[in-house]
N, C-alpha and C positions, 0 to 999 in steps of 0.2 A: 150569504152571497156577498161578493164585493160589489161596489158601486157599478163597475163596468159590467159585471155579469148581470146585475138587475136591469140595467139599461138594454142589454141585449135581449133579456127576457121580455121586456116591454115591447121592443121592436118585433120580436117573434110574434107576440100576441097581436100586435097591430096588423102585421102582414096576414096572419091566419084569419083574423076577423074580417079584414077588408076583402080578402079573396072569397070568403064565404058569404058575406052579406052585401057586397058591392056598395056599402055606405061607408063614408068617412067615420073614423073611430074616435070616440071621446074617452077621457080618463075614467069616468064613472062606469062606462060600459066594460072597460078593461078589468076594473076591479071586480065588477059583478060576475064576469064570465070566466076570469082566470084567477088561480090561487097565487097572487103575486105577493101576499103577505105584507102589503103596505097600504097607506091611505091614498085616496084620489088625489089629495094635494101633492104627495110624494110622486105619484105617477105623472101628474102635470109637470112637475119640475123635470123629471126624466125626459118627458116628451119635448120640453122646451130645449134641453141639451141636444137631443136627437134631431130636432128641427134645425138648430144652429149648425150642427155638423153635417147637415145635408141629407139625412137619411129618411126624413119624413117631411111632408109640407101640408099646408092648409089650403085646400082648393078654393075656398071662399070664406068670407067672414062669418063668425058664429057657427062654423062647422067644426067637425073633428078633423083628424089628420089622416093622411093616406101616404103609403111608402113612395119614395122616389126610386129611380133606377138604381141609385147607390144603395138604397135600403134593401131593394130586392137582391142585389148582388151580395151584400153582406149576409143576408138571409140564406141564400143558396150556398155561399162558400163556408159559413161558419155555424149556421143555426139549423139547416135542413136536416132532418132525419128521414132518409129515404125509406119510403113505406114499401116493404116487400109485398108483392102481389098475393092475395089470398089464394088458397087452393081452388076456390071456385072461379076466380079470374084466370088462373093458369089453365084450368080445364076448359074454360070458354075460348081461350086463345087456341088451344090444341084442337078442340072440336071445330072451330071456325076454319082452321088451316088444313086440317087432315084430308079434306076432300079434294084439294087442288089437283088438277089434272095436268097442268103444264105451267111454264114459266109465267105466261100472261095471267093465268089464273092465280098463281102465287102472289104476283104483284098487285093485282086488283083486290084480292082478298085482304092483303096486308094493308093497303091504303084505306080501305073501308073500315077494317078493324081498328086501326089507329085512330081514325076520326071518331068512331063510336065510343071507344074507351076513354079518350081524352077530352071529347067535346071541343076539339080544336080543328083547324085545317091540317090535313095530313098530306105529306109529300113522300113518294117513294121513287127512287131512281132504279131503272132497270139495271141489271149487272152490266158494268161498263165493258165494252169490247176491248178497250186498251188494257184492261186487267184480266182478261179471260184467255183461255187456251183453246186450241182446236181439239174437239173430241172426234169429229168425223166430217169428212167431205164426201158428198154424193154427186154423182153426174148422172143426170136422167136424160136420155135422148128425146127431144121433142119432134125433130125431123132429122133428115140426114145431115143437115148443116147447122142445126141449132141444138144446144144443150142447155138443161137447167142445172145450174151449180147451186147446191144446198150446203151451207155450212152450219154445223151444230157445235156450240161451244160447251165447255165443261160446266158452265153455269146455266145451260138450257136455253140460251138465245139461239134462234134460228134465223139465218139470213139467206135470201134466195136471189140469184142473178141469172139473167139470160145471157148465154154466150153464143155469138154469131161466129161460126167457124169459116176459114177461108175456102173450104171445099167439103165434099162429103166425108163423113167419118164413119167407117164401118163399126159394127157392134163390138168386134174384138179389140179395136183400138180404143173405144170408150172404156172397155174393161181395163185395158193397159194403163190409160190415163188415170183412171180412178185409183188403181193400185199404186202408181207412182206418187200421186199427190199425197195419199194417205200415208205411205211409207215415209215420206219426207216431212209432212207437216203435222200429223197427229201427235197430240201431247205437247206441241210447241205453243209458247205464248204468242198471241197475235202480234205483239210488238217486235218479236224476234224473227218473224217469218220473211221479210223482204229478201235477205240474201239466200235463203233457202229456195224461194220461188225462182230467183234468178238461176240458181244452180239446176233446177229442174230443166230450164231452157238449154243451159250450157251442156247438159249431159245427153241431149238428143243429137245423134250422129247424122241421121237422114234429114235432108233439107225439108222434105214434106212434113215429117213429124216435128221438126224444129218449129215450122211455121205454125202448126196446130198447137203445140205447147206454148208458143209465144202469145198466141191469141188467148188461150186459156189463162196464162200467167197474168196478162194485163187485167182480166177481170178478177182473178184471185187477189191481186194486190189491192184493187179497189174495195173488194169485200173485206180483206183481212186488216188493212191498215188505213186506207185513205178516207173511210167514212168516219168523220169526226163527231157527228151529231149523237147526242145521248137521248134516251127516251125517259119520260117521267109519267107518273100517275098522280093525280090530285083528287082529293075528296074532302068533303065537310066545309066547303066555303060558306054554306048557310050558317055554320056555327059562329061565324063572326058577328052575327046580328044578335047573339044571346046575351051580350054583355050590358054593362051599365053606361050611363051618359059620359063618364070620365074615361072610358076605354077608347084607345086609338085617338086621344085628344079630340074626341067629338066627331071625327069624320073617317069613314071607311074608305073613301075614294083612292087615296094614295096606296093603301094596302092592296086593294083589289087590282089596281093598275100593276103593281109589282108582281102579283100572282100570275099575271098573264105572260110574264117574261120568263121563258125557260132558262135563259142564261142566269137570271137572278136566282131562280130556284135551285139550280145546280150549285151556285155559290153557297147557298144556305146550308145544304146538306152534303156537300162534297168535301174531299180532302181531309178525311178523318183517319185517325190511327185505329188499329184494332182494339176492340173492347173499351173504347172511350166514348163518353157522352159529353157533348158540348152544349153549353147554355149561353146564349147571347141575349142580353137584355136591353131593350130600348136603344139608347144612343151607341151601345157597343156594336150594333149592326152597321156595316159599311154602306148599305143602301139607304139613301135619304128617306125614301118612301116607307121604310120599315122601322124608322126610329121611335115609333109608338108601339112596336110589337116585341114580342120575345119569341126566340126559336130554340127549340130543344132537338138536337140531332144526334145520330150515331151512325157509324159504318156497320155494314153487315157482310157476312161472307162465311165460307166454310173454314172452320178452324181459326187460324190467325190471318187468314188472307181476306182483305177487304176487296169486294167487287162492286160495291155500290153504297149509297147512303139512304137514310130515311129519317124523317123527323116530323115535328108538328110546329105550327105557327099560331099564335094567339095573342091576346093582350098581355101587357106586362103583369096585369092582375091575374096571375095564373097559379094553379095548384102545382107548384114546382115539384114537391116530393112525389106526388102521385104521377105526374107527367113523366118525370125522369125515370121512375121505376118502370112505367109502361113502355116507354121508348126502348129502354135497355132490354126488357123482356122480349119484346116483339122482335127486335134486331137479332137477339140471340136465337130465337126460335126459327126465324127465316134462315139464319146461317146454318143451323143444324139440319133444317130441311134440304138446303142445297147440298150439304155434305153427304146426306143419306142418298140423294139421287144423282 
């Protein structure tokens, strides 16, 4: 081993021991637990260099050392060996997800599964409407002047709206409206639908039908495009209390406050490329309240299409190899589930 390789091996050992024991790590413990092939004095010298370079720190006098954010980052980028899930873990994911009956069930099973497997806080974004396509539009008469508009997307999201018509609409006209909107909009990305909705109005020759279609079109636009809110599921908040006294810089309050803000959560798990996993450690987080936390996130969707994000949040003292592997595996499984359905 070169000197640099040995220091990296010492850093790897410190991170692994601290994550497992929650206790600052000393040179003697490292020599006892790991086959470093050198004396405690040599390890102490290496630790002094790592501390000087900002990869480890001494939380208080007469204690061992703990990794810094920079130390964790180096560990994730250069030292982490991603642990593939065992066959038993993969079967557990499959068994847990196989019985899902609809999209809500898929999302809630996914968020509970992530929290249980990683022992962290789990966040799952529902498939984003802005990234979805129209699978089917249904019009259900409620009365002669009221219709229920039901939109089903290719990702399984269902949105419902009440449409107040300007006058009575016979059943045959409801059937004709349903046919027209599906011919024009089925299979189209929601983001691409506004000009198509306008064309539905323009193609109506009779003034009465045009007024009816215009009324429906305004609700269609509101359903397809103008709803900007995204939905999230959260689980495992109690896992935040499992850590040691050094986790979250000794206080959970800023983290709990951040978890109450959906905009913050969407920032944490959104805007990811297909098949990529993002790891943000401590000060790398843009949100001040989360600078004592780490976030591992991934996009999910059928094939190479990303329709939402999922991830976990926990202390910087995190089992990164195991957490990264779990987040990747669950994201892949949910994407496959969406593709099959």
